[in-house]
N, C-alpha and C positions, 0 to 999 in steps of 0.2 A: 417442399411443395408436392401435392398429390399429382399423380400422372393424369392429365386430362386428355391425352391422345398419343398416337404412336406414329413413328416415322419408319418406313421400310425402304431402305436403299438396296436396290438390286443391280448387280453388275453382271452383264451377260458377256462372257468371254468366249469368243468364237473366231476361228480362222478356217478357210477351206483347206482340204487335205492337199498339200503340195509337198511332194517327195519325189526326187528325181535321181535315183541311184545310177542311172545311165550316163549322168554327167558328173564331172568333178565338182562343179559348183553350178548353182542355178539361181537366177535373179529372184524369182518369186519365193524361194526359200527364205529370202531376207525378210519377208513379211513376218514369219515366225520369230526370226532372230531379233528383229527390232522390237517386237512385242515383248519378248522375254526380258530384254535389257531395260526397256522404257516403261513397261506396264506391269508384267507379272512379278518380277523381282521387287520393284518398288512397292507393290501391293503387299508382298510377303514381308518386307521390311516394316511397313506400316503395322501389320498385324502383330509382328514380333514386338514392336515397341509398345503397342497397346497391352499386350500380354505382360510384358515386363513391368509396366506401370499399374497393372491391376485395374485397367479401365473396363467397366462393365458395358459392353456394347453387343449389338446384334447386327450382322451384315449378311446379305444373301449373295452368293456367287453361283452363277450358272456356268457350267463348263460343258462345252459342246463335245460330242463323241469324237469328232475329227481332231479337235484340239487335244483332247485326252490322248488320242492315239499318237499324235505327233510329239507331244511332250514325253511320251514313253519310248519313242523310237530311238534305238541306239545310234543309227546312222546320223539322224538329225542332232542328237546330243553331241556327237563327236564334231559334227560340222559347226555347231554353235560355238564350241570352245575355240575352234580355229578362227571363226568369225570374230570372236571377242579378242583373240590374240592380235588380229589385224588392227582392230580398233585401238588397242593399247599401243601397238607399234606406231600407228599414225599419231596418237596423242604425244608419244615421245618425240617424234619428228617436229610436231607443232611446238613443243616446249622449246626446242632449239631455234626454230624459225622465228618465233615471236619474242625472243629474249630481249629485244630492244624496245618492246612495247609492253609497258608494265601491266596494263589492263588485259590485253590479249594473252600475255604470258601467264597471268594468274588464272584465266579461264582454261587455258590449255592444261595447266597443272591440275585444275579442278576436274577436268574430264579424265585425266589419267587416273586420279584417285577414284572417280566414279566407276570406271571400267574395272579397275583393280578390285574394288569392293564387290562389284557384281560377280566377277570370276570367283572370288572367295566364297560368296554365298552359294553360287551355282555348283561349283566343282567340289569345294571342300566341305561345306556345311550340309548340302543335300545330295551330293554325288550325282548331280544331273537330274534328280527326280523331284521336280517342283511340285508334283501332285502330292508328294509326301508332306510338304509344308502345308498345303491346304487341308489335307486330312488331319494333320496335327491340330490345326486351329478349329476344325470341326469337332474333334474329340474334346478340345478344351471348352467348347460351348459357345464361343463367340460367333462362329461362322456357320451359316446354313448353306449346304451344298445341294444344288439341283442340276438338272441337265436338260437337253432338248433333243430334237430329232436326229437320227443317225448321221446324215450328211447335211443337215440344215435344209432339207427339202421344203419347198414352199407348199404347204399342205393344201391351201384352198385351190391350187391349180393342179394338184396330183389326185384330187378326190374323184376323178373319173374312174379310177380303180381303187376301191377301198382297201385292197390288200397292200397297195403301195403306201397308203397313209398309215395303215396299221403297222407295217414293218418299219417304216421310218421311226415311229414311236417306240415300238418294242425293242428294236435293235439298239436304239439310242440308250434305252434304260438298261439293256443287257451290258453294253460296254461300260457304262457308269458303275453298275453294281459289281461287275467282275473285278474292277480295281478297288473301289471304296468299300465293298463288303456289305452294302445295303442298297435298297431301292429308294430313291428320293420320293418324297410326298408331293413335291412341286415340279412343274414342268414349264419350260420356256418354249412357247410356240415360235418357230422361226419367223422373224419379222413381225411377231405378234399376230400372225395371220390366222384368223378364226373364221369358221363358217358354221351355221347351225347344223347340228348333228355330230360335229367333231367331239363334243363333250362326251358322247357315248364311247368313242374310242379311248378317250382318256380314262373314263370310268373302268373300262375293261382292263386297262393297263395298271390300275391301282393308284391313279393320280388323284390327289385331293384338291389341288388348286393350280390355276394357271393365270396368265396375265393377258389383258387386252389393252388396246389404246383407249383413250378417253371416250370416244364416240361409240365404242363397243358396248359400254354400259348405258350411256346416255340415250342411245337409240335401241335399247333392249325391248323385248316383247311387252314388258310392263315398265312404266316410268319408275326409275329408281328413287325410292323415298329418301335415300341418303346420298344421292348423287354418286360421285366416284369415291366417296370417303368411307365406304363399307362394301364388302363383297356381295355378290349375288350368288344364290344357289341355282345352278342350271336346271334344277328339277330332278336331278339324279344323285345329289350329294356332292357333285363336283362344283367347286366355287371358283369364281372369277374375280380378280382384282384389277382395277383400271388405273392407268397412269394419271397422275395429277398434273394438269397442264402448267400450273404456276411454277412448281419446282423444276419441271423439265425445261421451261423457257429460261430460267436463270442459268442453267448450265449449258444447254444446247444452242440457244439462239446466237447467231453471229452478230446481231445488233445489241441485244440486251444481256447476253451471257457473259459470265466471268472470264472465260478463256481469251476473250479479245482485249483484255486489259493491257495497257502499254508496258506494264512491268513484267509481263510474262514472256517466256521464251518464244521466239518466232520459229514456227515449225519449218517454214519454207526457205529459211536462210541457212544453207549448209555448205561447208567448205568443199564438198564434193562437186558443187556447181560454181563456187566462187574462185577457187585457186587454179593456177596454171595446170594444164592437162598433163604435162610431163611430170610434174611434182606429185599429182594426185593419182596418176595412172595405176599404180599397184593396188589401189584401194577402191577402184570402181570396176564396172562390169567389162571384162575382157580388155581392160586398159584403155577403152575408148568411149564407152557409154557412161555418161555422168549419172551417178546415183547418190542418194543420201549416205553419208558416212556416220551420222550420229553426232558429229561435232558441229554445233551451231552457236555462233558467237553473238547473235543479235536478239533484241527483244522486239515486241510487237509494235514499236514506235512507227509512225507513218512515213510514207515516202516524202521526198526522194532519199533521205539518208536515215537509216535505222541506227539507233544507239546500241551500245554494247549491253549485253545481258549482265544483270547483277543478281546472282543467286540468292543472297541474303535478303535483299529488298523484295524479290519475287516471293520468297517463302513468307515474309511478313505480310505481303498483300494476300496470300492464300489464307493466312490466319484471319485477316479482316473479312475476307469474303466468306469464310466458314461461319464466322460469327453472324454476319448479315443473313446468310442462308438460314441458319437455325432461328434467328429472331423472326424472320418472315414465316417460318413454319409454325412457330409459337403463336404468332398473330392469327394464322389460319386456324389453329386448334382452338384458340379462344373464341373466335367468331363462330365456329361450328358447334361449340359446346351447348348453346341454347336451342339448337334446331334439330339435333339428332337424338335418337333413342339409345345411343351407345357411344362410347368414345370413338372418335374418327381415327382412321389409319390413312396416312398420306403415302401413296405409292410413288416412289422415285426411281424408275428404272433407266439404266444407261448402258451403252456399249462399254465394256470394261476397257477396251483399247483407247477410248477417249482419255482415260486417266493415265497420263504419263507419256503416251505416244503423241496424240494430237494436242493434248493439254498437259504439258510437261509437269506442271505443279499440281495436277489433279490428285495424285496420291497424298500429297501433303494436305491439300484442302480437305480430302476425305477424312484423314486422321484427325484434324481439328474438329470437324463436324461431329465425329463420334466421341471425341473427348468432351466437347462442350455439352453434348446431350447427356453425358453422365454426371454433369454438375448438379449439386443439390438444389440449385435455384431453378432448374429447368422443369417446365410443366409437360415436357414431351420426352418420350422414351423410345429408343430404337427397338425395333422388333422385326422378326421374320413373319411371314404370312402364316406359317404353321403355329407360331406363338399365338397369333390373334385368333386363329380357328380353335385352338384349345381353350381359350378363355371365353369366346363367344360362339356358341354352337348353332344358333338359329338365325337364318338369314332369309331375306326376301327371295322368293322364287321368280326367276325370269330367265329368258334365253337371250344372250348377247346378240347383237347384230353382226353380220359379216363385216370384218374390219381388219386393218393392219396399222402399223405405226409408220408405214412408208409415206412417201409424197402423195398428197391428195387423200390419204386415209384408207385406200382400198388396194386393188391388185395391179394398178396401172404401171407401177415401176417394174413389175416382173413379167408383164405381158403387154407389149406395145409394138409399134412399127419397127423397132430395132431388134426385137428378140422374139416375135410371135411365132417364129418357126420352131422354137424349142419344144413347146409342150405337146404338139401333135406327135412328134417322134418319140417323146418320152412315154406318152400314153400307149403308143403302138408297142414299144419295147416292154412296157409293164404287162400288157396283155400277152405278149409272146413268152415272157418269163412265167406268168401264171400257167399258161398251157404247158410249158416245158416241165415245170415243177409237178403238175398234176399227172402228166404222162409218165414221168420217170420217178415217181414218188418212192418206189421200192428199190432204188439204186443202192447197191451194197455200201455199207459204211466203210470208208477208207479207200474206195475204188477210185479209179481215175475219172470215171463218169461223175461221181459225186464231187470230186475236186473241180471239174470243169463247170458243173452246175453252180457250185458255191462261188466260183470266180465270176461267173456270169452275173450273179446277184451283186457282187462287189462293184462290177463295172456299171450296172444299172444304178445303184445307189449313188455312186460318185458322179454320174451324169446328172442326177436329180438335184444336186446342190443348188440352192437359191443364189449362191454367190455369182455363178456364171451369168445368169440373166441380169443380175444387178450390175455387174461390171460392164457388160455390153451396153446397157442403158446409160451408165455414167460415163462411158467412153475412156476410162483410165487405161487399162491393159486389155482392151476388147479383143484383140487378136488372140492373145493367150487364152482368154475365157472361151472363145469360139473353138479353139483347138482342143481344149480340155473336153468339152461336150462331144465334139466329133470323134476324138480318140477313144473316149470311154464307150460311146455307142458302137464304134467300129469293133472294139474288143468284145463287146457284148454280142454283136451280130456274128462275129467269127466263132465265138464259143457256142452260140445257139446253133449255127449251121454244123459245127463239128459234132455236136451231140446228136442232132437230128440225122446226120449222114453217117454216123459211126466212123468218123475220121479224126479222132482226137490225136493231135500231135503232142506228145508229152513234153518235148523240149520247149515248144511254144507256150504250152500251158505253164510250165515252170517259170518261164521268163515273165509271163503276165502276173504270176503270183508274187514274184520279186518286185515288179514295178508297182503293183497296187497291193502292198502288204498292209492290209487293214482288216479289222473284224475277223480275227482268227477263229472265233467260235460260231460263225454264221452257219445257218442250215437252210439250204434252198427250199426245203419242204414247207417252210413257213409261207411260201407263195402259192401252195397248192390249194385248189378248190376241193375241200374235203367231201362235198356232196357228189363229186364226179371224178374220183380218183380211179383212173384206168391205166395201170402201169404197162408200159411197153418196153420190156427189158429183152432186147435182142442181144446176140453176141456182139460185143464191141470190138471192132478191129482197131488195134492200137499200132500206130506207126512209131517206131523208136528211132 
């Protein structure tokens, strides 16, 4: 059957930069470890199977610069192996504890096998470098890789200072290209946050396309003649693709979405909360605070009693849901065929961490979707947005409206009564960084003042992460998020004053470089106002 339309699945993989070498272990580092076990390695296993079976597919993966940095970090790699060892040890204990319960015993053995296989892939196959696996599949042609802003800064609320926006974009691209060896043509705007004018920054950075939520295109400066099923040209050659609401609802919706099916694994039922404290103590936080261990025995069946998880049945249901998803996309394609001037492209973007972490069977579902789309009987073909742009070069010109994919569709989740104190202090710090970079533009390469200025940029960027405002609003680990913002701004202000007052303490600076070990190639001069560079290079008094 001839291709009548295209399906673009985009997974956005992102976690905030969490790295605490000052502690032997740290709770929030588990965010990364859980994502590696439940999301990133299962995704790699999916891609490996598709390659082995010669499935012709296209999938887009956005890797945030903070995630890239953490996946490459030797300390975090070592800590992940230790974390996985603890999980395997707990699974062994569970095999013994459950030996009289056939169903639980079988699940405990299944988890031991899962963790063992994960360790084999992570340590033995890829030597801790999961980015190498994604690069392999990019080079094989199935995977399109793109990136996003340096620390996932929420650009619509940083645009008081254009240099802050520009550097979030450019530093993100630099981190990506330094590892993968090329600059991506696509860009994921953090939280899909767009405002008119941002397309010019993307153009200057060499970006061909980005994504918006549905209403970004539907409320554009010109009514879109093809709705959300074809991109718009922002007027400068940068194109925008909008999220398809139907395919999003099938996966995201808590009422209508697949992840709520009773056959799927229940995320919230974990033995870290269910078993006696004395037994589980070695595997939770400080032996006292209950946390997820990754061993979950129940499926999503309703209260009061949840039934035990059945992996084979769950995977079979994932196959059925994949078939249902693709059939509905085929129906969409067929209905659009007579009203569009070109084949439609359905944009289906998701947080990558949904697949495997929140929805345990998500990677299996994704694999079947890609397999079914490659069948000869399918009228739909998977594609990346760059594939589509190569085939169709002329697009309607219009400017998208300000929009995000957050709650209520705009910026309210990132600035509200719980977190509205954040952005005024970020704007103030951004202005101070700009002035500092302008005044000390001619600092000698490799000098301690250059080191201090570069570290000040790192502190500012880390404070700008959209995650902290999001977490404060959601109320999950709000105190940690507040502390991260306050700590990063305190470090920035300390460095700012040290440079201004010629009192840089090298030992303190070295400690900060160890704590926030990210963006090694950063250059503070990117924050300078070039039309007003007035270097003030005095003798720097260094305290040893």
